[in-house]
SEDREN-167205 format. One record per residue: residue number from 1; residue in one letter; x, y, z of N, C-alpha, C, O in turn. Coordinates in Angstrom, 3 decimals. Each point is the difference from the previous one (the first is absolute). Layout:
// residues N
(tordren NUM; A; (X; Y; Z); (X; Y; Z); (X; Y; Z); (X; Y; Z))
...
// end
This chain:
// residues 152
(tordren 1; M; (6.168; 12.833; 10.505); (0.182; 0.956; 1.072); (-0.979; 1.149; -0.185); (-0.055; 0.607; -1.069))
(tordren 2; G; (-0.719; -0.308; 2.108); (-0.999; 1.048; -0.079); (0.581; 1.383; 0.250); (1.183; 0.165; 0.299))
(tordren 3; L; (-2.063; 0.820; -0.435); (0.363; 1.391; 0.249); (-0.267; 0.298; 1.470); (-1.151; -0.014; 0.437))
(tordren 4; K; (2.196; 0.282; 0.320); (-0.140; 0.213; 1.435); (-0.615; 1.361; 0.286); (0.327; 1.001; -0.638))
(tordren 5; S; (-1.230; -0.994; 1.622); (-0.657; 1.235; 0.408); (-0.081; 0.066; 1.515); (-0.105; -1.021; 0.680))
(tordren 6; V; (0.157; 2.244; -0.166); (-0.182; 0.254; 1.421); (-0.903; 1.218; 0.120); (0.268; 1.049; -0.586))
(tordren 7; L; (-1.341; -1.201; 1.354); (-0.895; 1.120; 0.296); (-0.005; 0.211; 1.499); (0.145; -0.948; 0.773))
(tordren 8; Y; (-0.314; 2.198; -0.365); (0.164; 0.354; 1.402); (-1.036; 1.049; 0.389); (-0.255; 0.943; -0.749))
(tordren 9; A; (-0.333; -1.116; 1.919); (-0.936; 0.998; 0.536); (0.281; 0.186; 1.482); (0.353; -0.945; 0.705))
(tordren 10; K; (-0.515; 2.174; -0.248); (0.190; 0.322; 1.405); (-1.232; 0.778; 0.447); (-0.370; 0.999; -0.616))
(tordren 11; I; (-0.271; -1.470; 1.710); (-1.256; 0.567; 0.473); (0.153; 0.405; 1.462); (0.499; -0.774; 0.816))
(tordren 12; E; (-0.927; 1.981; -0.494); (0.039; 0.443; 1.395); (-1.113; -0.678; 0.782); (-1.147; -0.047; -0.445))
(tordren 13; M; (1.496; -0.479; 1.615); (-0.970; -0.687; 0.857); (-0.640; 0.981; 0.976); (0.620; 0.967; 0.444))
(tordren 14; K; (-1.884; -1.250; -0.127); (-0.687; 0.744; 1.055); (-0.105; -0.857; 1.259); (-0.036; 0.530; 1.111))
(tordren 15; A; (-0.013; -1.827; -1.276); (-0.163; -0.930; 1.126); (1.374; -0.383; 0.559); (1.036; 0.440; -0.499))
(tordren 16; N; (-1.055; -1.251; 1.525); (1.208; -0.469; 0.647); (0.754; -0.979; -0.894); (-0.574; -0.981; -0.472))
(tordren 17; K; (1.852; 1.242; 0.240); (0.791; -0.839; -0.903); (0.145; -1.428; 0.516); (0.055; -0.939; -0.793))
(tordren 18; D; (0.008; 0.766; 2.104); (0.154; -1.341; 0.560); (-1.255; -0.838; -0.227); (0.089; -1.194; -0.288))
(tordren 19; V; (-1.256; 1.821; 0.419); (-1.264; -0.703; -0.235); (-0.093; -0.391; -1.472); (-0.388; -1.123; -0.324))
(tordren 20; F; (0.737; 2.032; -0.551); (-0.045; -0.268; -1.443); (0.936; -1.160; -0.358); (-0.402; -0.914; -0.721))
(tordren 21; Y; (1.622; 0.942; 1.209); (0.967; -1.059; -0.266); (-0.506; -1.341; 0.532); (0.144; -1.032; -0.655))
(tordren 22; D; (-0.739; 1.059; 1.850); (-0.534; -1.214; 0.618); (-1.091; -0.631; -0.867); (-0.078; -1.224; -0.102))
(tordren 23; V; (-0.757; 2.044; -0.515); (-1.064; -0.529; -0.860); (0.602; -0.784; -1.164); (-0.415; -1.129; -0.264))
(tordren 24; F; (1.376; 1.705; -0.423); (0.579; -0.682; -1.165); (0.882; -1.184; 0.392); (0.150; -0.944; -0.777))
(tordren 25; T; (0.434; 0.986; 1.975); (0.872; -1.085; 0.441); (-0.774; -1.137; 0.659); (0.158; -1.163; -0.370))
(tordren 26; N; (-0.992; 1.504; 1.343); (-0.622; -1.005; 0.860); (-1.506; -0.180; -0.166); (-0.554; -0.997; 0.465))
(tordren 27; K; (-0.117; 1.944; -1.120); (-1.458; -0.069; -0.119); (-0.492; 0.299; -1.420); (-0.976; 0.731; -0.168))
(tordren 28; P; (1.629; -1.280; -0.841); (-0.411; 0.320; -1.373); (-1.433; -0.450; -0.317); (-0.634; 0.541; -0.906))
(tordren 29; H; (0.134; -1.517; 1.641); (-1.372; -0.466; -0.215); (-1.029; 1.084; 0.313); (-1.152; -0.114; -0.417))
(tordren 30; L; (1.545; 1.164; 1.143); (-0.922; 1.099; 0.328); (-0.069; 1.065; -1.088); (-0.896; 0.844; 0.021))
(tordren 31; I; (1.820; -0.870; -0.961); (0.049; 1.043; -1.035); (-1.285; 0.029; -0.824); (-0.458; 1.072; -0.394))
(tordren 32; S; (-0.120; -2.229; 0.133); (-1.240; -0.029; -0.800); (-1.158; 0.703; 0.718); (-0.923; 0.480; -0.659))
(tordren 33; T; (0.952; -0.410; 1.984); (-1.051; 0.735; 0.718); (0.288; 1.499; 0.032); (-0.911; 0.804; 0.197))
(tordren 34; M; (2.167; -0.430; -0.390); (0.394; 1.405; 0.016); (-0.158; 0.659; -1.364); (-0.226; 1.207; -0.088))
(tordren 35; C; (0.342; -1.986; -0.957); (-0.148; 0.542; -1.357); (-0.665; -1.042; -0.905); (0.629; -0.523; -0.920))
(tordren 36; P; (-1.905; 0.226; 1.189); (-0.693; -1.056; -0.745); (-0.184; 0.276; -1.493); (-0.217; -0.936; -0.771))
(tordren 37; L; (0.299; 2.187; 0.352); (-0.107; 0.288; -1.427); (1.253; -0.461; -0.752); (-0.055; -0.304; -1.192))
(tordren 38; H; (1.170; 0.257; 1.899); (1.262; -0.417; -0.609); (0.274; -1.484; 0.208); (0.280; -0.731; -0.951))
(tordren 39; V; (-0.364; 0.295; 2.208); (0.397; -1.364; 0.378); (-1.211; -0.731; 0.562); (-0.655; 0.489; 0.920))
(tordren 40; Q; (0.358; -1.661; -1.474); (-1.160; -0.771; 0.439); (0.368; -1.204; 0.854); (-0.869; -0.575; 0.655))
(tordren 41; G; (2.143; 0.179; -0.647); (0.351; -1.157; 0.797); (1.492; -0.202; 0.131); (0.804; 0.539; -0.761))
(tordren 42; F; (-0.466; -1.334; 1.754); (1.383; -0.355; 0.288); (0.013; -1.443; 0.479); (-0.894; -0.431; 0.729))
(tordren 43; E; (1.910; -0.311; -1.143); (0.127; -1.380; 0.445); (1.470; -0.313; 0.248); (0.863; 0.351; -0.804))
(tordren 44; L; (-0.588; -1.005; 1.912); (1.336; -0.503; 0.279); (0.109; -1.359; -0.685); (-0.746; -0.924; 0.324))
(tordren 45; L; (1.668; 0.805; -1.263); (0.159; -1.247; -0.757); (0.973; -0.963; 0.665); (-0.195; -1.215; -0.036))
(tordren 46; D; (1.243; 1.763; 0.644); (1.023; -0.839; 0.607); (0.806; 0.847; 0.979); (0.261; 1.174; -0.260))
(tordren 47; G; (0.129; -1.760; 1.371); (0.824; 0.703; 0.965); (-0.815; 0.656; 1.098); (-1.111; -0.430; 0.312))
(tordren 48; V; (1.676; 1.471; 0.266); (-0.608; 0.726; 1.111); (-0.055; 1.474; -0.377); (0.992; 0.559; -0.468))
(tordren 49; I; (-2.143; 0.073; 0.667); (-0.130; 1.425; -0.294); (1.100; 0.761; 0.727); (0.279; -0.249; 1.173))
(tordren 50; G; (0.333; 1.171; -1.885); (1.019; 0.842; 0.606); (1.384; -0.606; 0.026); (0.869; 0.479; 0.729))
(tordren 51; T; (-0.639; -1.545; -1.525); (1.334; -0.600; -0.043); (0.504; -0.101; -1.439); (-0.769; -0.208; -0.938))
(tordren 52; V; (2.070; 0.359; 0.798); (0.639; -0.134; -1.313); (-0.210; -1.419; -0.513); (0.108; -0.970; 0.751))
(tordren 53; G; (-0.409; 0.866; -2.038); (-0.218; -1.299; -0.627); (-1.454; -0.414; -0.052); (-0.347; -0.956; -0.694))
(tordren 54; S; (-0.508; 1.658; 1.418); (-1.430; -0.318; -0.040); (-0.565; 0.340; -1.363); (0.438; 0.945; -0.656))
(tordren 55; K; (-1.422; -1.733; 0.240); (-0.674; 0.238; -1.274); (-1.423; 0.459; 0.290); (-0.716; -0.592; 0.807))
(tordren 56; I; (0.327; 1.677; -1.498); (-1.307; 0.605; 0.227); (-0.705; 0.224; -1.329); (0.626; -0.023; -1.059))
(tordren 57; C; (-1.930; 0.238; 1.127); (-0.784; 0.269; -1.202); (-0.951; 1.153; 0.277); (-0.701; 0.017; 1.012))
(tordren 58; W; (0.687; 0.933; -1.915); (-0.925; 1.132; 0.062); (-1.038; -0.161; -1.097); (0.333; -0.383; -1.122))
(tordren 59; M; (-1.597; 0.676; 1.441); (-1.056; 0.094; -0.989); (-0.381; 1.476; -0.045); (-0.329; 0.592; 1.028))
(tordren 60; Y; (0.375; 0.002; -2.220); (-0.218; 1.438; -0.100); (-0.702; 0.347; -1.311); (-0.110; -0.823; -0.908))
(tordren 61; T; (-0.355; 2.059; 0.843); (-0.634; 0.495; -1.219); (0.841; 1.149; -0.533); (0.222; 0.998; 0.685))
(tordren 62; F; (0.242; -1.159; -1.922); (0.834; 1.016; -0.640); (-0.595; 0.320; -1.363); (-0.206; -0.887; -0.828))
(tordren 63; E; (-0.063; 2.155; 0.610); (-0.595; 0.479; -1.249); (-1.278; -0.766; -0.320); (-0.257; -0.359; -1.149))
(tordren 64; G; (-0.539; 0.117; 2.192); (-1.308; -0.635; -0.161); (0.019; -1.510; -0.160); (-1.047; -0.610; -0.218))
(tordren 65; K; (2.217; -0.002; 0.322); (0.098; -1.449; -0.189); (0.543; -0.671; 1.248); (0.905; 0.515; 0.655))
(tordren 66; K; (-1.472; -1.677; -0.332); (0.475; -0.806; 1.130); (1.354; -0.601; -0.352); (0.182; -0.549; -1.087))
(tordren 67; K; (0.761; 0.656; 2.012); (1.363; -0.474; -0.223); (0.493; -0.759; 1.226); (-0.594; 0.078; 1.075))
(tordren 68; I; (1.693; -0.814; -1.255); (0.661; -0.634; 1.138); (1.503; 0.265; -0.091); (0.549; 0.256; -1.072))
(tordren 69; S; (0.083; -0.326; 2.227); (1.446; 0.141; 0.082); (0.498; -0.951; 1.073); (-0.358; 0.129; 1.171))
(tordren 70; K; (1.183; -1.083; -1.573); (0.621; -0.911; 0.958); (1.442; 0.457; 0.169); (0.755; 0.129; -0.964))
(tordren 71; Q; (-0.402; 0.111; 2.222); (1.298; 0.587; 0.292); (0.729; -0.785; 1.077); (-0.605; -0.693; 0.818))
(tordren 72; I; (1.911; 0.824; -0.843); (0.829; -0.519; 1.083); (0.600; 1.220; 0.706); (0.436; 0.952; -0.647))
(tordren 73; I; (-0.423; -0.994; 1.958); (0.600; 1.096; 0.756); (1.505; -0.225; -0.005); (0.507; -0.956; 0.588))
(tordren 74; E; (0.195; 1.861; -1.265); (1.448; -0.134; -0.177); (0.797; 0.639; 1.127); (1.023; -0.533; 0.428))
(tordren 75; T; (-1.498; 1.678; 0.050); (0.745; 0.767; 0.997); (-0.946; 0.569; 1.036); (-1.072; 0.509; -0.329))
(tordren 76; I; (1.482; -0.600; 1.591); (-0.659; 0.731; 1.085); (1.117; 0.572; 0.858); (0.800; -0.743; 0.568))
(tordren 77; D; (-0.749; 2.063; -0.476); (0.981; 0.670; 0.848); (-0.774; 0.896; 0.955); (-0.394; 1.110; -0.356))
(tordren 78; H; (0.181; -1.605; 1.577); (-0.804; 0.739; 0.970); (0.670; 1.309; 0.413); (-0.683; 0.996; 0.238))
(tordren 79; E; (1.987; -0.989; -0.152); (0.708; 1.210; 0.421); (-0.162; 1.120; -1.028); (-0.282; 1.144; 0.359))
(tordren 80; K; (0.461; -1.478; -1.636); (-0.106; 1.002; -1.064); (-1.416; 0.121; -0.554); (-0.266; 0.862; -0.838))
(tordren 81; K; (-0.642; -1.719; 1.297); (-1.392; -0.047; -0.461); (-0.068; -0.181; -1.525); (-0.526; 0.841; -0.728))
(tordren 82; V; (1.080; -1.973; 0.281); (0.032; -0.347; -1.422); (-0.596; -1.390; -0.187); (0.323; -0.935; 0.733))
(tordren 83; L; (-1.200; 0.817; -1.729); (-0.579; -1.282; -0.415); (0.171; -0.123; -1.507); (-0.228; 0.960; -0.736))
(tordren 84; T; (0.626; -2.135; 0.279); (0.099; -0.234; -1.438); (-0.806; -1.242; -0.358); (0.127; -1.048; 0.634))
(tordren 85; F; (-0.956; 1.189; -1.661); (-0.855; -1.072; -0.500); (0.395; -0.300; -1.440); (0.127; 0.917; -0.811))
(tordren 86; K; (0.070; -2.194; 0.487); (0.284; -0.391; -1.387); (-1.155; -0.850; -0.497); (-0.319; -1.038; 0.581))
(tordren 87; E; (-0.305; 1.490; -1.665); (-1.124; -0.751; -0.564); (0.537; -1.197; -0.778); (0.862; 0.134; -0.868))
(tordren 88; F; (-1.400; -1.317; 1.206); (0.428; -1.210; -0.713); (-1.109; -0.562; -0.885); (0.257; -0.850; -0.853))
(tordren 89; E; (-1.488; 1.319; 1.050); (-1.121; -0.446; -0.835); (-1.091; 1.054; 0.098); (-0.203; 0.613; 1.048))
(tordren 90; G; (-0.494; -0.414; -2.159); (-1.106; 0.956; 0.018); (-0.077; 0.806; -1.268); (0.742; -0.221; -0.957))
(tordren 91; D; (-1.664; 1.166; 0.976); (-0.301; 0.775; -1.203); (1.153; 0.884; -0.460); (0.210; 0.160; -1.202))
(tordren 92; V; (0.541; 0.415; 2.138); (1.108; 0.874; -0.398); (1.111; -0.808; -0.665); (0.507; 0.395; -1.050))
(tordren 93; V; (-0.122; -1.530; 1.655); (1.107; -0.778; -0.572); (-0.420; -0.831; -1.202); (0.837; -0.657; -0.619))
(tordren 94; D; (-2.116; 0.675; 0.281); (-0.412; -0.593; -1.269); (0.530; 0.843; -1.168); (0.153; -0.497; -1.116))
(tordren 95; I; (0.123; 1.779; 1.391); (0.482; 0.921; -1.038); (1.420; 0.484; 0.285); (0.844; 0.045; -0.894))
(tordren 96; Y; (-0.596; 0.314; 2.145); (1.280; 0.595; 0.399); (0.850; -1.026; 0.748); (-0.532; -0.839; 0.726))
(tordren 97; D; (1.832; 0.905; -0.902); (0.908; -0.912; 0.683); (0.628; 0.673; 1.213); (0.113; 1.224; 0.073))
(tordren 98; N; (0.292; -2.062; 0.876); (0.773; 0.446; 1.166); (-0.661; 1.163; 0.742); (0.667; 0.969; 0.365))
(tordren 99; F; (-1.983; -1.070; -0.144); (-0.730; 1.069; 0.689); (0.261; -0.072; 1.497); (-0.189; -1.035; 0.638))
(tordren 100; K; (0.625; 2.157; -0.102); (0.313; 0.095; 1.418); (-0.503; 1.355; 0.502); (0.165; 1.015; -0.676))
(tordren 101; S; (-0.778; -1.000; 1.860); (-0.421; 1.266; 0.611); (0.613; 0.107; 1.393); (0.046; -0.967; 0.759))
(tordren 102; T; (0.420; 2.165; -0.452); (0.633; 0.248; 1.289); (-0.694; 1.160; 0.693); (-0.185; 1.071; -0.578))
(tordren 103; L; (-0.194; -1.304; 1.823); (-0.593; 1.016; 0.870); (1.080; 0.441; 0.976); (0.665; -0.830; 0.620))
(tordren 104; H; (-0.495; 2.139; -0.488); (0.959; 0.549; 0.962); (-0.655; 1.177; 0.703); (-0.546; 0.895; -0.644))
(tordren 105; I; (0.606; -0.904; 1.958); (-0.558; 1.100; 0.778); (1.150; 0.700; 0.699); (0.814; -0.631; 0.675))
(tordren 106; E; (-0.759; 1.950; -0.846); (1.084; 0.776; 0.579); (-0.527; 1.321; 0.559); (-1.107; 0.433; -0.320))
(tordren 107; T; (1.909; 0.182; 1.144); (-0.351; 1.299; 0.560); (1.029; 1.022; -0.461); (1.206; -0.205; 0.136))
(tordren 108; K; (-1.703; 1.308; -0.681); (0.851; 1.122; -0.408); (-0.457; 1.202; 0.813); (-1.061; 0.570; -0.253))
(tordren 109; G; (1.871; -0.195; 1.229); (-0.410; 1.081; 0.898); (-1.194; -0.457; 0.824); (0.098; -0.958; 0.766))
(tordren 110; E; (-1.206; 1.633; -0.921); (-1.231; -0.342; 0.718); (-0.984; -0.785; -0.868); (-1.105; -0.313; 0.442))
(tordren 111; I; (1.502; -0.004; -1.670); (-0.922; -0.602; -0.962); (0.330; -1.479; -0.202); (1.147; -0.361; -0.262))
(tordren 112; D; (-2.176; -0.491; 0.387); (0.144; -1.417; -0.303); (-0.374; -0.212; -1.466); (-1.035; 0.482; -0.461))
(tordren 113; L; (1.875; -1.199; -0.259); (-0.206; -0.233; -1.428); (-0.047; -1.486; -0.301); (0.785; -0.783; 0.535))
(tordren 114; I; (-1.711; 0.409; -1.392); (-0.106; -1.359; -0.506); (0.542; 0.030; -1.421); (-0.465; 0.773; -0.837))
(tordren 115; S; (1.442; -1.612; 0.576); (0.556; -0.102; -1.347); (-0.330; -1.368; -0.565); (0.137; -1.016; 0.680))
(tordren 116; W; (-0.570; 1.000; -1.920); (-0.192; -1.237; -0.742); (0.924; 0.031; -1.208); (0.048; 0.987; -0.734))
(tordren 117; T; (0.675; -2.063; 0.538); (0.821; -0.170; -1.191); (-0.474; -1.275; -0.682); (-0.058; -1.059; 0.625))
(tordren 118; I; (-0.277; 1.159; -1.896); (-0.318; -1.213; -0.746); (1.038; -0.165; -1.112); (0.320; 0.934; -0.736))
(tordren 119; E; (0.185; -2.153; 0.650); (1.014; -0.350; -0.998); (-0.554; -1.143; -0.840); (-0.646; -0.908; 0.523))
(tordren 120; Y; (0.899; 0.955; -1.809); (-0.516; -1.030; -0.899); (0.698; 0.100; -1.338); (0.750; 0.942; -0.259))
(tordren 121; E; (-1.005; -1.925; -0.587); (0.520; 0.013; -1.361); (-1.158; -0.123; -0.982); (-0.865; -0.864; 0.138))
(tordren 122; R; (0.869; 1.743; -1.126); (-0.978; -0.087; -1.088); (0.597; -0.880; -1.098); (1.191; 0.108; -0.295))
(tordren 123; P; (-2.001; -0.976; -0.312); (0.550; -0.879; -1.039); (0.462; 0.745; -1.248); (0.905; -0.453; -0.701))
(tordren 124; N; (-1.539; 1.614; 0.423); (0.393; 0.797; -1.159); (-0.556; 1.423; 0.161); (-0.732; 0.285; 0.947))
(tordren 125; E; (1.082; 0.581; -1.862); (-0.401; 1.412; 0.083); (-1.494; 0.226; -0.199); (-0.506; 1.067; 0.345))
(tordren 126; N; (-0.206; -2.039; -0.888); (-1.439; 0.142; -0.213); (-0.822; -0.229; 1.271); (-1.182; 0.342; 0.044))
(tordren 127; V; (1.797; -0.911; 0.977); (-0.678; -0.253; 1.274); (0.158; 1.250; 0.861); (1.121; 0.460; 0.217))
(tordren 128; P; (-2.226; 0.093; 0.274); (0.079; 1.277; 0.727); (0.669; -0.104; 1.364); (0.034; -1.063; 0.620))
(tordren 129; E; (0.492; 2.186; -0.176); (0.520; 0.114; 1.359); (-1.169; -0.166; 0.972); (-1.157; 0.184; -0.377))
(tordren 130; L; (1.463; -0.531; 1.619); (-1.041; -0.263; 1.000); (-0.344; 1.238; 0.845); (-0.194; -0.104; 1.211))
(tordren 131; V; (0.123; 1.257; -1.853); (-0.310; 1.246; 0.705); (-1.388; -0.088; 0.644); (-0.168; 0.419; 1.145))
(tordren 132; N; (-0.824; -0.953; -1.856); (-1.346; -0.143; 0.571); (-0.002; -0.948; 1.194); (-0.757; 0.196; 0.951))
(tordren 133; F; (1.593; -1.210; -0.998); (0.082; -0.941; 1.117); (0.634; 0.669; 1.216); (-0.423; -0.244; 1.130))
(tordren 134; L; (1.434; 1.084; -1.351); (0.586; 0.750; 1.109); (-1.051; 0.927; 0.610); (-0.067; 0.125; 1.223))
(tordren 135; D; (-0.747; 0.522; -2.039); (-1.095; 0.838; 0.500); (-0.973; -0.832; 0.836); (-0.509; 0.471; 1.017))
(tordren 136; F; (0.257; -1.685; -1.439); (-0.874; -0.927; 0.737); (0.589; -0.294; 1.390); (-0.725; 0.022; 0.995))
(tordren 137; I; (2.014; -0.293; -0.927); (0.667; -0.267; 1.279); (-0.052; 1.241; 0.894); (-0.207; -0.114; 1.208))
(tordren 138; V; (0.393; 1.285; -1.792); (-0.116; 1.251; 0.762); (-1.420; 0.134; 0.547); (-0.183; 0.428; 1.139))
(tordren 139; G; (-0.822; -0.790; -1.935); (-1.392; 0.044; 0.455); (-0.239; -0.912; 1.194); (-0.697; 0.383; 0.940))
(tordren 140; I; (1.262; -1.577; -0.965); (-0.100; -0.919; 1.140); (0.654; 0.626; 1.228); (-0.558; -0.029; 1.098))
(tordren 141; T; (1.731; 0.588; -1.295); (0.747; 0.618; 1.095); (-0.816; 1.117; 0.645); (-0.102; 0.073; 1.225))
(tordren 142; K; (-0.473; 0.789; -2.045); (-0.797; 1.114; 0.531); (-1.249; -0.503; 0.714); (-0.396; 0.560; 1.023))
(tordren 143; A; (-0.227; -1.612; -1.552); (-1.200; -0.556; 0.638); (0.331; -0.597; 1.365); (-0.754; 0.192; 0.954))
(tordren 144; V; (1.864; -0.908; -0.849); (0.409; -0.578; 1.287); (0.361; 1.124; 0.978); (-0.364; -0.060; 1.175))
(tordren 145; D; (1.069; 1.070; -1.651); (0.356; 1.144; 0.841); (-1.267; 0.723; 0.483); (-0.129; 0.296; 1.188))
(tordren 146; D; (-0.793; -0.015; -2.097); (-1.261; 0.670; 0.366); (-0.785; -0.819; 1.014); (-0.585; 0.560; 0.927))
(tordren 147; H; (0.566; -1.864; -1.089); (-0.700; -0.881; 0.940); (0.553; 0.190; 1.414); (-0.764; 0.084; 0.962))
(tordren 148; H; (2.077; -0.018; -0.839); (0.607; 0.157; 1.329); (-0.206; 1.397; 0.569); (-0.115; 0.161; 1.215))
(tordren 149; V; (0.069; 0.845; -2.072); (-0.275; 1.353; 0.473); (-1.425; 0.072; 0.569); (-0.220; 0.600; 1.052))
(tordren 150; K; (-0.739; -1.211; -1.746); (-1.397; -0.008; 0.462); (-0.151; -0.784; 1.309); (-0.841; 0.336; 0.835))
(tordren 151; M; (1.666; -1.393; -0.657); (-0.075; -0.816; 1.213); (0.451; 0.793; 1.231); (-0.443; -0.270; 1.117))
(tordren 152; N; (1.314; 1.235; -1.328); (0.515; 0.800; 1.128); (-0.814; 1.214; 0.107); (0.242; 0.831; 0.876))
// end
């Protein structure tokens, strides 16, 4: 049994929350054009984009190294604007178990917020927390948000 960890980040959006949610739900293949320094590719492995149970693959660069992440879309809640991805193969799960990331978009007053929660298990205390990886996800989020602000 590993050491369970949860990391959480909340980022204020400048762009339209519906457009941002649509990109991650229905147009993830466009993310590599919005933040090419972070994400270099996307592939649908099985299923239909934007549906629960679909399997997807991301090709990305993290800490100067090319990586992959194969995920299954576990949850899509259009009303609450929640997406959950569970990694079943790739560089993160080569080290960490039960890696799951959840995107949630909410409005507090006049402010739209993007929340990312990553959950995982470390095999032992010598394996570091994924704080740098959460920063990487925040970087992707800001790049996609900035892209949409520039488009408008």
